N, C-alpha and C positions, 0 to 999 in steps of 0.2 A: 511502533515499529515491531514487526514480527519476523523472526527468522524462519523461513519456511523449510529449512532443513530440520527444524525441531517442532514445528507446529503444522497442523493439517489445514488444508484449504477450507475444511468445514469450520474451523475455528475463525477463519477470516470471515466466512459467511455469517456466522453467529454474531461476531462483533459488529459487522456492518448492519445487520438487522437490528441489533439492540442500540447502536449508536450511529445512525445514518449520516450525521454531520461530521463524524470523526474521520480525519484522513488516516487511512491505514497504509503505511508503506511497508511492504514486505522486503526482506533481504535474503540473499542466498550467496553462498561462496562463489558460485559460477552460474548466474541466472541466464537462461536462454529464452528465446522468443515464445516457445510453447509454455514454459513456466509463467512468463509474463502475462500471456493471454489468459491462462487459467486463473491466475491471481486476480486480474482485472475483472473477469467474469464472476469471481467470488465476492467482489466488492472492494478490492484493494484499489488505492489511487495510483500506485506505482510499484515497481520492483527494482531494487538497486543492489549492486554488489555490497556484501556485508561490510567490507572494509572501506567503503566510500561514504564517510560520515557527511561530508559536504554536500554530496548529491542527495542523500537522504533528507537533510535539513532543507535543501532547496525544494525538493519535491513536496514536503509537508507544507512549507510556506506557500508554494504555488497552489496547492490544493485548498488551503485556507483562504487564499485570495480569490480563487474561483468560486468557492462556496459563498463567500461574503458578497461578491458582486452579483451572483445569481439570486441571492435573497433580497437584494436592494431593489 
């Protein structure tokens, strides 16, 4: 989980390049569609509000399930 209020999208790109199977869920205090699209383009699997821990965990688990089913 990366809070994109404190990290750059270049950091997301670098993490995704180094660990392509790692689901990267970005968080932000008030995410909008433009931010979400930019984060996905950088390699994030999702963007969630920073205070929505349940949604972040659901997104990570969903990403892990998708990557495992694609590998099978």
